[in-house]
PyMOL Python script that loads the backbone (N, CA, C, O; Angstrom):
from pymol import cmd

cmd.read_pdbstr("""\
ATOM      1  N   UNK A   1       0.765  -1.253  -0.414  1.00  0.00           N
ATOM      2  CA  UNK A   1       0.403   0.049  -0.155  1.00  0.00           C
ATOM      3  C   UNK A   1       0.534   1.096   0.387  1.00  0.00           C
ATOM      4  O   UNK A   1       0.549   1.366   1.588  1.00  0.00           O
ATOM      5  N   UNK A   2       0.717   2.248  -1.229  1.00  0.00           N
ATOM      6  CA  UNK A   2       1.396   3.242  -1.315  1.00  0.00           C
ATOM      7  C   UNK A   2       0.803   4.437  -0.089  1.00  0.00           C
ATOM      8  O   UNK A   2      -0.148   4.059   0.596  1.00  0.00           O
ATOM      9  N   UNK A   3       1.440   6.027   0.200  1.00  0.00           N
ATOM     10  CA  UNK A   3       0.324   6.665   0.826  1.00  0.00           C
ATOM     11  C   UNK A   3       0.713   7.533   0.324  1.00  0.00           C
ATOM     12  O   UNK A   3       1.689   8.145   0.756  1.00  0.00           O
ATOM     13  N   UNK A   4      -0.214   8.009  -1.229  1.00  0.00           N
ATOM     14  CA  UNK A   4      -0.229   8.233  -2.095  1.00  0.00           C
ATOM     15  C   UNK A   4      -1.720   9.513  -1.257  1.00  0.00           C
ATOM     16  O   UNK A   4      -2.765   9.135  -0.727  1.00  0.00           O
ATOM     17  N   UNK A   5      -1.330  10.699  -1.408  1.00  0.00           N
ATOM     18  CA  UNK A   5      -2.654  11.476  -1.062  1.00  0.00           C
ATOM     19  C   UNK A   5      -3.543  12.596  -1.990  1.00  0.00           C
ATOM     20  O   UNK A   5      -3.355  13.513  -2.789  1.00  0.00           O
ATOM     21  N   UNK A   6      -4.534  11.937  -1.381  1.00  0.00           N
ATOM     22  CA  UNK A   6      -5.381  12.789  -2.101  1.00  0.00           C
ATOM     23  C   UNK A   6      -5.885  14.217  -2.157  1.00  0.00           C
ATOM     24  O   UNK A   6      -6.866  14.515  -1.475  1.00  0.00           O
ATOM     25  N   UNK A   7      -5.150  15.331  -3.094  1.00  0.00           N
ATOM     26  CA  UNK A   7      -5.812  16.330  -2.583  1.00  0.00           C
ATOM     27  C   UNK A   7      -7.176  17.093  -2.491  1.00  0.00           C
ATOM     28  O   UNK A   7      -7.422  18.297  -2.426  1.00  0.00           O
ATOM     29  N   UNK A   8      -8.101  15.817  -2.509  1.00  0.00           N
ATOM     30  CA  UNK A   8      -9.384  16.610  -2.933  1.00  0.00           C
ATOM     31  C   UNK A   8      -9.882  16.733  -1.623  1.00  0.00           C
ATOM     32  O   UNK A   8     -10.838  17.484  -1.429  1.00  0.00           O
ATOM     33  N   UNK A   9      -9.306  16.021  -0.572  1.00  0.00           N
ATOM     34  CA  UNK A   9      -9.152  15.330   0.414  1.00  0.00           C
ATOM     35  C   UNK A   9     -10.357  14.230   1.577  1.00  0.00           C
ATOM     36  O   UNK A   9     -10.872  14.101   2.688  1.00  0.00           O
ATOM     37  N   UNK A  10     -10.204  13.712   0.248  1.00  0.00           N
ATOM     38  CA  UNK A  10     -11.184  11.862   0.494  1.00  0.00           C
ATOM     39  C   UNK A  10     -10.025  10.982   0.080  1.00  0.00           C
ATOM     40  O   UNK A  10      -9.333  11.080  -0.934  1.00  0.00           O
ATOM     41  N   UNK A  11      -9.941   9.999   1.183  1.00  0.00           N
ATOM     42  CA  UNK A  11      -9.015   8.962   1.273  1.00  0.00           C
ATOM     43  C   UNK A  11      -8.371   8.713   0.104  1.00  0.00           C
ATOM     44  O   UNK A  11      -9.193   8.767  -0.810  1.00  0.00           O
ATOM     45  N   UNK A  12      -6.851   8.369  -0.441  1.00  0.00           N
ATOM     46  CA  UNK A  12      -6.485   7.393  -1.238  1.00  0.00           C
ATOM     47  C   UNK A  12      -7.123   6.174  -1.908  1.00  0.00           C
ATOM     48  O   UNK A  12      -8.340   6.135  -1.724  1.00  0.00           O
ATOM     49  N   UNK A  13      -6.675   5.271  -2.562  1.00  0.00           N
ATOM     50  CA  UNK A  13      -7.495   3.756  -2.404  1.00  0.00           C
ATOM     51  C   UNK A  13      -6.265   3.586  -1.487  1.00  0.00           C
ATOM     52  O   UNK A  13      -6.623   2.667  -0.750  1.00  0.00           O
ATOM     53  N   UNK A  14      -5.069   3.930  -1.125  1.00  0.00           N
ATOM     54  CA  UNK A  14      -4.735   2.779  -0.172  1.00  0.00           C
ATOM     55  C   UNK A  14      -5.229   3.036   0.524  1.00  0.00           C
ATOM     56  O   UNK A  14      -5.997   2.123   0.826  1.00  0.00           O
ATOM     57  N   UNK A  15      -5.363   4.073   1.286  1.00  0.00           N
ATOM     58  CA  UNK A  15      -5.659   4.991   2.592  1.00  0.00           C
ATOM     59  C   UNK A  15      -7.230   4.335   2.590  1.00  0.00           C
ATOM     60  O   UNK A  15      -7.110   3.190   3.026  1.00  0.00           O
ATOM     61  N   UNK A  16      -8.022   4.489   2.414  1.00  0.00           N
ATOM     62  CA  UNK A  16      -9.519   3.653   2.080  1.00  0.00           C
ATOM     63  C   UNK A  16      -9.336   2.215   2.473  1.00  0.00           C
ATOM     64  O   UNK A  16      -9.703   1.651   3.505  1.00  0.00           O
ATOM     65  N   UNK A  17      -8.680   1.734   1.418  1.00  0.00           N
ATOM     66  CA  UNK A  17      -8.166   0.011   1.829  1.00  0.00           C
ATOM     67  C   UNK A  17      -7.982  -0.512   3.118  1.00  0.00           C
ATOM     68  O   UNK A  17      -8.447  -1.531   3.629  1.00  0.00           O
ATOM     69  N   UNK A  18      -6.933   0.686   3.736  1.00  0.00           N
ATOM     70  CA  UNK A  18      -6.599   0.570   5.532  1.00  0.00           C
ATOM     71  C   UNK A  18      -7.779   0.576   6.024  1.00  0.00           C
ATOM     72  O   UNK A  18      -8.154  -0.529   6.417  1.00  0.00           O
ATOM     73  N   UNK A  19      -8.759   1.731   6.186  1.00  0.00           N
ATOM     74  CA  UNK A  19     -10.115   2.273   6.443  1.00  0.00           C
ATOM     75  C   UNK A  19     -10.875   1.719   6.841  1.00  0.00           C
ATOM     76  O   UNK A  19     -11.338   1.597   7.975  1.00  0.00           O
ATOM     77  N   UNK A  20     -11.237   1.027   5.255  1.00  0.00           N
ATOM     78  CA  UNK A  20     -12.347  -0.037   5.573  1.00  0.00           C
ATOM     79  C   UNK A  20     -12.193  -1.279   6.664  1.00  0.00           C
ATOM     80  O   UNK A  20     -13.007  -1.792   7.431  1.00  0.00           O
ATOM     81  N   UNK A  21     -10.793  -1.536   6.398  1.00  0.00           N
ATOM     82  CA  UNK A  21     -10.432  -2.840   7.208  1.00  0.00           C
ATOM     83  C   UNK A  21     -11.263  -2.804   8.669  1.00  0.00           C
ATOM     84  O   UNK A  21     -11.903  -3.753   9.124  1.00  0.00           O
ATOM     85  N   UNK A  22     -11.095  -1.440   9.320  1.00  0.00           N
ATOM     86  CA  UNK A  22     -12.193  -0.501  10.776  1.00  0.00           C
ATOM     87  C   UNK A  22     -13.010  -1.197  11.216  1.00  0.00           C
ATOM     88  O   UNK A  22     -13.221  -1.757  12.292  1.00  0.00           O
ATOM     89  N   UNK A  23     -13.827  -1.061   9.542  1.00  0.00           N
ATOM     90  CA  UNK A  23     -15.354  -1.104   9.814  1.00  0.00           C
ATOM     91  C   UNK A  23     -16.254  -2.148  10.452  1.00  0.00           C
ATOM     92  O   UNK A  23     -17.352  -1.939  10.969  1.00  0.00           O
ATOM     93  N   UNK A  24     -15.553  -3.419  10.324  1.00  0.00           N
ATOM     94  CA  UNK A  24     -15.802  -4.840  11.172  1.00  0.00           C
ATOM     95  C   UNK A  24     -14.872  -5.110  12.443  1.00  0.00           C
ATOM     96  O   UNK A  24     -15.059  -5.948  13.326  1.00  0.00           O
ATOM     97  N   UNK A  25     -14.093  -4.429  12.351  1.00  0.00           N
ATOM     98  CA  UNK A  25     -13.156  -4.445  13.809  1.00  0.00           C
ATOM     99  C   UNK A  25     -14.156  -4.216  14.807  1.00  0.00           C
ATOM    100  O   UNK A  25     -15.204  -3.622  14.552  1.00  0.00           O
ATOM    101  N   UNK A  26     -13.740  -4.860  16.412  1.00  0.00           N
ATOM    102  CA  UNK A  26     -14.061  -4.197  17.614  1.00  0.00           C
ATOM    103  C   UNK A  26     -13.561  -2.973  17.534  1.00  0.00           C
ATOM    104  O   UNK A  26     -12.523  -2.519  17.051  1.00  0.00           O
ATOM    105  N   UNK A  27     -14.667  -2.413  18.208  1.00  0.00           N
ATOM    106  CA  UNK A  27     -13.711  -0.495  18.093  1.00  0.00           C
ATOM    107  C   UNK A  27     -13.217   0.173  17.062  1.00  0.00           C
ATOM    108  O   UNK A  27     -12.786   1.308  17.267  1.00  0.00           O
ATOM    109  N   UNK A  28     -13.178  -0.358  15.815  1.00  0.00           N
ATOM    110  CA  UNK A  28     -12.660  -0.159  14.662  1.00  0.00           C
ATOM    111  C   UNK A  28     -11.655   0.272  14.751  1.00  0.00           C
ATOM    112  O   UNK A  28     -11.349   1.452  14.920  1.00  0.00           O
ATOM    113  N   UNK A  29     -10.647  -1.118  14.595  1.00  0.00           N
ATOM    114  CA  UNK A  29      -9.651  -1.306  15.350  1.00  0.00           C
ATOM    115  C   UNK A  29      -8.630  -1.549  13.665  1.00  0.00           C
ATOM    116  O   UNK A  29      -8.908  -2.368  12.789  1.00  0.00           O
ATOM    117  N   UNK A  30      -8.002  -1.014  13.660  1.00  0.00           N
ATOM    118  CA  UNK A  30      -7.302  -0.872  11.888  1.00  0.00           C
ATOM    119  C   UNK A  30      -6.124  -1.776  12.276  1.00  0.00           C
ATOM    120  O   UNK A  30      -5.835  -1.588  13.458  1.00  0.00           O
ATOM    121  N   UNK A  31      -5.436  -2.588  11.751  1.00  0.00           N
ATOM    122  CA  UNK A  31      -4.756  -3.899  11.315  1.00  0.00           C
ATOM    123  C   UNK A  31      -3.253  -2.802  11.296  1.00  0.00           C
ATOM    124  O   UNK A  31      -3.192  -1.579  11.171  1.00  0.00           O
ATOM    125  N   UNK A  32      -2.417  -3.584  11.432  1.00  0.00           N
ATOM    126  CA  UNK A  32      -0.940  -3.773  11.936  1.00  0.00           C
ATOM    127  C   UNK A  32      -0.821  -3.879  10.051  1.00  0.00           C
ATOM    128  O   UNK A  32      -0.691  -2.939   9.267  1.00  0.00           O
ATOM    129  N   UNK A  33      -0.932  -5.538   9.709  1.00  0.00           N
ATOM    130  CA  UNK A  33      -0.537  -5.305   8.761  1.00  0.00           C
ATOM    131  C   UNK A  33      -1.649  -5.622   7.212  1.00  0.00           C
ATOM    132  O   UNK A  33      -2.858  -5.705   7.426  1.00  0.00           O
ATOM    133  N   UNK A  34      -1.349  -5.711   6.359  1.00  0.00           N
ATOM    134  CA  UNK A  34      -2.378  -5.725   4.980  1.00  0.00           C
ATOM    135  C   UNK A  34      -2.956  -7.059   4.612  1.00  0.00           C
ATOM    136  O   UNK A  34      -2.740  -7.861   5.520  1.00  0.00           O
ATOM    137  N   UNK A  35      -3.325  -7.354   4.048  1.00  0.00           N
ATOM    138  CA  UNK A  35      -4.296  -8.818   3.369  1.00  0.00           C
ATOM    139  C   UNK A  35      -3.872 -10.158   3.088  1.00  0.00           C
ATOM    140  O   UNK A  35      -4.356 -11.268   3.307  1.00  0.00           O
ATOM    141  N   UNK A  36      -2.659  -9.666   2.450  1.00  0.00           N
ATOM    142  CA  UNK A  36      -1.208 -10.172   2.240  1.00  0.00           C
ATOM    143  C   UNK A  36       0.230 -10.419   3.924  1.00  0.00           C
ATOM    144  O   UNK A  36       1.437 -10.641   4.026  1.00  0.00           O
ATOM    145  N   UNK A  37      -0.305 -10.315   4.353  1.00  0.00           N
ATOM    146  CA  UNK A  37       0.788 -10.264   5.580  1.00  0.00           C
ATOM    147  C   UNK A  37       1.323  -9.470   5.440  1.00  0.00           C
ATOM    148  O   UNK A  37       2.318  -9.680   6.133  1.00  0.00           O
ATOM    149  N   UNK A  38       1.550  -7.612   4.522  1.00  0.00           N
ATOM    150  CA  UNK A  38       2.551  -7.232   4.964  1.00  0.00           C
ATOM    151  C   UNK A  38       2.175  -6.086   5.711  1.00  0.00           C
ATOM    152  O   UNK A  38       1.006  -5.700   5.707  1.00  0.00           O
ATOM    153  N   UNK A  39       3.392  -5.296   6.588  1.00  0.00           N
ATOM    154  CA  UNK A  39       3.154  -4.566   7.020  1.00  0.00           C
ATOM    155  C   UNK A  39       2.419  -3.109   6.720  1.00  0.00           C
ATOM    156  O   UNK A  39       3.060  -2.864   5.698  1.00  0.00           O
ATOM    157  N   UNK A  40       1.804  -2.307   6.822  1.00  0.00           N
ATOM    158  CA  UNK A  40       1.169  -1.365   6.223  1.00  0.00           C
ATOM    159  C   UNK A  40       1.721   0.006   6.125  1.00  0.00           C
ATOM    160  O   UNK A  40       2.041   0.550   7.182  1.00  0.00           O
ATOM    161  N   UNK A  41       1.872   0.613   5.057  1.00  0.00           N
ATOM    162  CA  UNK A  41       2.684   1.183   4.857  1.00  0.00           C
ATOM    163  C   UNK A  41       2.881   2.752   5.773  1.00  0.00           C
ATOM    164  O   UNK A  41       2.103   3.681   5.558  1.00  0.00           O
ATOM    165  N   UNK A  42       4.030   2.868   6.804  1.00  0.00           N
ATOM    166  CA  UNK A  42       3.756   4.183   7.329  1.00  0.00           C
ATOM    167  C   UNK A  42       2.677   5.628   7.313  1.00  0.00           C
ATOM    168  O   UNK A  42       1.982   6.233   8.129  1.00  0.00           O
ATOM    169  N   UNK A  43       3.049   5.736   5.766  1.00  0.00           N
ATOM    170  CA  UNK A  43       2.680   6.680   4.766  1.00  0.00           C
ATOM    171  C   UNK A  43       1.480   6.376   4.982  1.00  0.00           C
ATOM    172  O   UNK A  43       1.153   7.182   5.853  1.00  0.00           O
ATOM    173  N   UNK A  44       0.732   5.833   4.795  1.00  0.00           N
ATOM    174  CA  UNK A  44      -0.734   5.204   4.722  1.00  0.00           C
ATOM    175  C   UNK A  44      -1.162   5.852   6.256  1.00  0.00           C
ATOM    176  O   UNK A  44      -1.826   6.888   6.224  1.00  0.00           O
ATOM    177  N   UNK A  45      -0.861   5.370   7.385  1.00  0.00           N
ATOM    178  CA  UNK A  45      -1.222   5.502   8.268  1.00  0.00           C
ATOM    179  C   UNK A  45      -0.646   7.216   8.865  1.00  0.00           C
ATOM    180  O   UNK A  45      -1.442   8.073   9.248  1.00  0.00           O
ATOM    181  N   UNK A  46       0.078   7.309   8.843  1.00  0.00           N
ATOM    182  CA  UNK A  46       0.439   8.848   9.364  1.00  0.00           C
ATOM    183  C   UNK A  46       0.214   9.479   8.302  1.00  0.00           C
ATOM    184  O   UNK A  46       1.341   9.571   7.816  1.00  0.00           O
ATOM    185  N   UNK A  47      -0.908  10.280   7.191  1.00  0.00           N
ATOM    186  CA  UNK A  47      -1.660  10.248   6.366  1.00  0.00           C
ATOM    187  C   UNK A  47      -2.981  10.778   6.889  1.00  0.00           C
ATOM    188  O   UNK A  47      -3.404  11.906   7.141  1.00  0.00           O
ATOM    189  N   UNK A  48      -3.728   8.931   6.996  1.00  0.00           N
ATOM    190  CA  UNK A  48      -5.091   8.643   7.633  1.00  0.00           C
ATOM    191  C   UNK A  48      -4.887  10.187   9.432  1.00  0.00           C
ATOM    192  O   UNK A  48      -5.272  11.355   9.466  1.00  0.00           O
ATOM    193  N   UNK A  49      -4.265   9.474  10.367  1.00  0.00           N
ATOM    194  CA  UNK A  49      -3.451  10.162  11.208  1.00  0.00           C
ATOM    195  C   UNK A  49      -3.819  11.696  11.137  1.00  0.00           C
ATOM    196  O   UNK A  49      -4.844  12.137  11.657  1.00  0.00           O
ATOM    197  N   UNK A  50      -2.991  12.405  10.518  1.00  0.00           N
ATOM    198  CA  UNK A  50      -3.216  13.838  10.382  1.00  0.00           C
ATOM    199  C   UNK A  50      -4.527  14.598   9.529  1.00  0.00           C
ATOM    200  O   UNK A  50      -5.034  15.720   9.555  1.00  0.00           O
ATOM    201  N   UNK A  51      -4.825  13.013   8.580  1.00  0.00           N
ATOM    202  CA  UNK A  51      -6.550  13.906   8.215  1.00  0.00           C
ATOM    203  C   UNK A  51      -7.479  13.887   9.134  1.00  0.00           C
ATOM    204  O   UNK A  51      -8.463  14.599   8.938  1.00  0.00           O
ATOM    205  N   UNK A  52      -7.414  13.164  10.226  1.00  0.00           N
ATOM    206  CA  UNK A  52      -8.104  12.921  11.062  1.00  0.00           C
ATOM    207  C   UNK A  52      -9.485  11.472  10.825  1.00  0.00           C
ATOM    208  O   UNK A  52     -10.632  11.313  11.244  1.00  0.00           O
ATOM    209  N   UNK A  53      -8.787  10.885  10.166  1.00  0.00           N
ATOM    210  CA  UNK A  53      -9.367   9.327   9.830  1.00  0.00           C
ATOM    211  C   UNK A  53      -9.513   8.223  10.889  1.00  0.00           C
ATOM    212  O   UNK A  53     -10.465   7.619  11.386  1.00  0.00           O
ATOM    213  N   UNK A  54      -7.897   8.206  11.058  1.00  0.00           N
ATOM    214  CA  UNK A  54      -7.883   7.393  12.044  1.00  0.00           C
ATOM    215  C   UNK A  54      -7.034   7.955  14.079  1.00  0.00           C
ATOM    216  O   UNK A  54      -6.920   9.169  14.251  1.00  0.00           O
ATOM    217  N   UNK A  55      -6.781   7.431  14.747  1.00  0.00           N
ATOM    218  CA  UNK A  55      -6.088   7.415  15.218  1.00  0.00           C
ATOM    219  C   UNK A  55      -5.812   6.913  16.417  1.00  0.00           C
ATOM    220  O   UNK A  55      -6.506   6.148  17.088  1.00  0.00           O
ATOM    221  N   UNK A  56      -4.379   7.545  16.752  1.00  0.00           N
ATOM    222  CA  UNK A  56      -3.795   5.579  17.543  1.00  0.00           C
ATOM    223  C   UNK A  56      -4.675   5.651  18.753  1.00  0.00           C
ATOM    224  O   UNK A  56      -5.587   6.458  18.928  1.00  0.00           O
ATOM    225  N   UNK A  57      -4.328   4.811  19.472  1.00  0.00           N
ATOM    226  CA  UNK A  57      -5.475   3.841  20.243  1.00  0.00           C
ATOM    227  C   UNK A  57      -4.586   3.361  21.345  1.00  0.00           C
ATOM    228  O   UNK A  57      -4.992   3.630  22.475  1.00  0.00           O
ATOM    229  N   UNK A  58      -3.703   2.848  21.273  1.00  0.00           N
ATOM    230  CA  UNK A  58      -2.643   2.275  22.569  1.00  0.00           C
ATOM    231  C   UNK A  58      -1.226   1.941  21.943  1.00  0.00           C
ATOM    232  O   UNK A  58      -0.979   1.562  20.798  1.00  0.00           O
ATOM    233  N   UNK A  59      -0.314   2.195  23.055  1.00  0.00           N
ATOM    234  CA  UNK A  59       0.917   2.249  23.090  1.00  0.00           C
ATOM    235  C   UNK A  59       1.286   0.438  22.427  1.00  0.00           C
ATOM    236  O   UNK A  59       0.527  -0.341  23.004  1.00  0.00           O
ATOM    237  N   UNK A  60       2.235  -0.305  21.408  1.00  0.00           N
ATOM    238  CA  UNK A  60       1.939  -1.551  21.907  1.00  0.00           C
ATOM    239  C   UNK A  60       3.622  -1.568  22.968  1.00  0.00           C
ATOM    240  O   UNK A  60       4.627  -0.858  22.983  1.00  0.00           O
ATOM    241  N   UNK A  61       3.285  -2.457  23.522  1.00  0.00           N
ATOM    242  CA  UNK A  61       4.158  -2.353  24.365  1.00  0.00           C
ATOM    243  C   UNK A  61       5.514  -3.681  24.140  1.00  0.00           C
ATOM    244  O   UNK A  61       6.697  -3.595  24.467  1.00  0.00           O
ATOM    245  N   UNK A  62       4.621  -5.112  23.318  1.00  0.00           N
ATOM    246  CA  UNK A  62       5.727  -5.629  22.940  1.00  0.00           C
ATOM    247  C   UNK A  62       6.886  -4.782  21.500  1.00  0.00           C
ATOM    248  O   UNK A  62       8.108  -4.825  21.356  1.00  0.00           O
ATOM    249  N   UNK A  63       6.078  -4.268  20.882  1.00  0.00           N
ATOM    250  CA  UNK A  63       6.747  -3.497  19.530  1.00  0.00           C
ATOM    251  C   UNK A  63       6.161  -2.071  19.364  1.00  0.00           C
ATOM    252  O   UNK A  63       5.075  -1.699  18.920  1.00  0.00           O
ATOM    253  N   UNK A  64       7.315  -1.332  19.904  1.00  0.00           N
ATOM    254  CA  UNK A  64       6.825  -0.261  20.397  1.00  0.00           C
ATOM    255  C   UNK A  64       7.028   1.020  19.212  1.00  0.00           C
ATOM    256  O   UNK A  64       6.506   2.135  19.215  1.00  0.00           O
ATOM    257  N   UNK A  65       7.744   0.566  18.466  1.00  0.00           N
ATOM    258  CA  UNK A  65       7.815   1.097  16.665  1.00  0.00           C
ATOM    259  C   UNK A  65       6.534   0.797  15.982  1.00  0.00           C
ATOM    260  O   UNK A  65       6.628   1.132  14.802  1.00  0.00           O
ATOM    261  N   UNK A  66       5.366   0.294  16.267  1.00  0.00           N
ATOM    262  CA  UNK A  66       4.109  -0.243  15.352  1.00  0.00           C
ATOM    263  C   UNK A  66       2.711   0.875  16.409  1.00  0.00           C
ATOM    264  O   UNK A  66       2.476   0.990  17.612  1.00  0.00           O
ATOM    265  N   UNK A  67       2.292   1.296  15.534  1.00  0.00           N
ATOM    266  CA  UNK A  67       1.187   2.083  16.142  1.00  0.00           C
ATOM    267  C   UNK A  67      -0.219   1.825  15.840  1.00  0.00           C
ATOM    268  O   UNK A  67      -0.644   1.716  14.690  1.00  0.00           O
ATOM    269  N   UNK A  68      -0.829   1.744  16.743  1.00  0.00           N
ATOM    270  CA  UNK A  68      -1.847   0.576  17.067  1.00  0.00           C
ATOM    271  C   UNK A  68      -3.254   1.898  16.686  1.00  0.00           C
ATOM    272  O   UNK A  68      -3.228   2.937  17.346  1.00  0.00           O
ATOM    273  N   UNK A  69      -4.494   1.677  15.498  1.00  0.00           N
ATOM    274  CA  UNK A  69      -4.816   2.692  15.120  1.00  0.00           C
ATOM    275  C   UNK A  69      -5.975   2.450  15.620  1.00  0.00           C
ATOM    276  O   UNK A  69      -5.887   1.479  16.372  1.00  0.00           O
ATOM    277  N   UNK A  70      -7.315   2.980  15.553  1.00  0.00           N
ATOM    278  CA  UNK A  70      -8.336   2.616  15.237  1.00  0.00           C
ATOM    279  C   UNK A  70      -8.832   3.855  14.805  1.00  0.00           C
ATOM    280  O   UNK A  70      -8.436   5.003  15.006  1.00  0.00           O
ATOM    281  N   UNK A  71     -10.091   3.245  13.963  1.00  0.00           N
ATOM    282  CA  UNK A  71     -10.817   4.585  12.719  1.00  0.00           C
ATOM    283  C   UNK A  71     -11.711   5.586  13.616  1.00  0.00           C
ATOM    284  O   UNK A  71     -12.596   5.322  14.429  1.00  0.00           O
ATOM    285  N   UNK A  72     -11.257   6.648  13.254  1.00  0.00           N
ATOM    286  CA  UNK A  72     -12.339   7.406  14.294  1.00  0.00           C
ATOM    287  C   UNK A  72     -13.706   7.899  13.568  1.00  0.00           C
ATOM    288  O   UNK A  72     -14.016   7.390  12.491  1.00  0.00           O
ATOM    289  N   UNK A  73     -14.525   8.900  14.173  1.00  0.00           N
ATOM    290  CA  UNK A  73     -15.563   9.140  12.860  1.00  0.00           C
ATOM    291  C   UNK A  73     -15.997   9.981  12.204  1.00  0.00           C
ATOM    292  O   UNK A  73     -17.189  10.252  12.059  1.00  0.00           O
ATOM    293  N   UNK A  74     -14.693  10.718  11.523  1.00  0.00           N
ATOM    294  CA  UNK A  74     -14.449  11.357  10.272  1.00  0.00           C
ATOM    295  C   UNK A  74     -13.790  10.126   9.524  1.00  0.00           C
ATOM    296  O   UNK A  74     -14.196  10.269   8.371  1.00  0.00           O
ATOM    297  N   UNK A  75     -13.332   9.476   9.542  1.00  0.00           N
ATOM    298  CA  UNK A  75     -12.803   8.150   9.038  1.00  0.00           C
ATOM    299  C   UNK A  75     -14.168   7.624   8.123  1.00  0.00           C
ATOM    300  O   UNK A  75     -14.317   7.689   6.903  1.00  0.00           O
ATOM    301  N   UNK A  76     -14.939   7.178   8.981  1.00  0.00           N
ATOM    302  CA  UNK A  76     -16.123   6.239   8.566  1.00  0.00           C
ATOM    303  C   UNK A  76     -17.218   7.567   7.870  1.00  0.00           C
ATOM    304  O   UNK A  76     -17.828   7.165   6.879  1.00  0.00           O
ATOM    305  N   UNK A  77     -17.499   8.939   8.236  1.00  0.00           N
ATOM    306  CA  UNK A  77     -17.983   9.358   6.992  1.00  0.00           C
ATOM    307  C   UNK A  77     -17.173   9.561   5.946  1.00  0.00           C
ATOM    308  O   UNK A  77     -17.730   9.367   4.865  1.00  0.00           O
ATOM    309  N   UNK A  78     -15.716   9.981   5.880  1.00  0.00           N
ATOM    310  CA  UNK A  78     -14.951   9.904   4.554  1.00  0.00           C
ATOM    311  C   UNK A  78     -14.942   8.777   3.591  1.00  0.00           C
ATOM    312  O   UNK A  78     -14.516   8.974   2.453  1.00  0.00           O
ATOM    313  N   UNK A  79     -15.580   7.078   4.121  1.00  0.00           N
ATOM    314  CA  UNK A  79     -15.498   6.176   3.694  1.00  0.00           C
ATOM    315  C   UNK A  79     -16.547   6.356   3.202  1.00  0.00           C
ATOM    316  O   UNK A  79     -16.406   6.282   1.982  1.00  0.00           O
ATOM    317  N   UNK A  80     -17.943   6.635   3.574  1.00  0.00           N
ATOM    318  CA  UNK A  80     -18.797   6.838   3.173  1.00  0.00           C
ATOM    319  C   UNK A  80     -19.333   7.951   2.142  1.00  0.00           C
ATOM    320  O   UNK A  80     -20.177   7.794   1.260  1.00  0.00           O
ATOM    321  N   UNK A  81     -18.496   9.323   2.543  1.00  0.00           N
ATOM    322  CA  UNK A  81     -18.998   9.891   1.310  1.00  0.00           C
ATOM    323  C   UNK A  81     -18.430   9.318   0.212  1.00  0.00           C
ATOM    324  O   UNK A  81     -19.159   9.439  -0.773  1.00  0.00           O
ATOM    325  N   UNK A  82     -17.506   8.794   0.019  1.00  0.00           N
ATOM    326  CA  UNK A  82     -16.726   8.632  -1.283  1.00  0.00           C
ATOM    327  C   UNK A  82     -17.859   7.392  -1.878  1.00  0.00           C
ATOM    328  O   UNK A  82     -18.303   7.278  -3.020  1.00  0.00           O
ATOM    329  N   UNK A  83     -18.125   6.553  -0.687  1.00  0.00           N
ATOM    330  CA  UNK A  83     -18.712   5.653  -1.185  1.00  0.00           C
ATOM    331  C   UNK A  83     -20.295   5.869  -2.094  1.00  0.00           C
ATOM    332  O   UNK A  83     -20.788   5.203  -3.004  1.00  0.00           O
ATOM    333  N   UNK A  84     -20.849   7.293  -1.260  1.00  0.00           N
ATOM    334  CA  UNK A  84     -22.245   7.765  -2.122  1.00  0.00           C
ATOM    335  C   UNK A  84     -21.463   8.313  -3.237  1.00  0.00           C
ATOM    336  O   UNK A  84     -21.698   7.552  -4.176  1.00  0.00           O
ATOM    337  N   UNK A  85     -20.718   9.163  -3.600  1.00  0.00           N
ATOM    338  CA  UNK A  85     -20.268   9.682  -4.290  1.00  0.00           C
ATOM    339  C   UNK A  85     -19.907   9.038  -5.618  1.00  0.00           C
ATOM    340  O   UNK A  85     -20.305   9.514  -6.681  1.00  0.00           O
ATOM    341  N   UNK A  86     -18.737   7.358  -5.508  1.00  0.00           N
ATOM    342  CA  UNK A  86     -18.916   7.006  -6.465  1.00  0.00           C
ATOM    343  C   UNK A  86     -20.219   6.277  -7.359  1.00  0.00           C
ATOM    344  O   UNK A  86     -20.391   5.913  -8.523  1.00  0.00           O
ATOM    345  N   UNK A  87     -21.094   6.299  -5.958  1.00  0.00           N
ATOM    346  CA  UNK A  87     -22.253   5.221  -6.377  1.00  0.00           C
ATOM    347  C   UNK A  87     -23.124   6.373  -7.345  1.00  0.00           C
ATOM    348  O   UNK A  87     -23.665   5.823  -8.304  1.00  0.00           O
ATOM    349  N   UNK A  88     -23.358   7.875  -7.269  1.00  0.00           N
ATOM    350  CA  UNK A  88     -23.461   8.779  -7.809  1.00  0.00           C
ATOM    351  C   UNK A  88     -23.878   8.701  -9.780  1.00  0.00           C
ATOM    352  O   UNK A  88     -24.001   9.741 -10.426  1.00  0.00           O
TER     353      UNK A  88
END
""", "prot")
cmd.dss("prot")
cmd.show_as("cartoon", "prot")
cmd.util.cbc("prot")
cmd.orient("prot")
């Protein structure tokens, strides 16, 4: 997953794919790894946090460099808004 930025304020394809995975997890937990088992690109995570779509959840004591995040209400809205726009 790349960290590509969509200047329109909507999540890029990589950001959206990561954020959508939080929709089905308890508390909106976002994964550390993609569906192929590769670590999610830190640029994707950082941009989602900067945009308010995700937020740090807790510090991982076993792996301090890993940022455990959860989906925010703004992130849910960003996903929902872009779904409605693509359906129109």
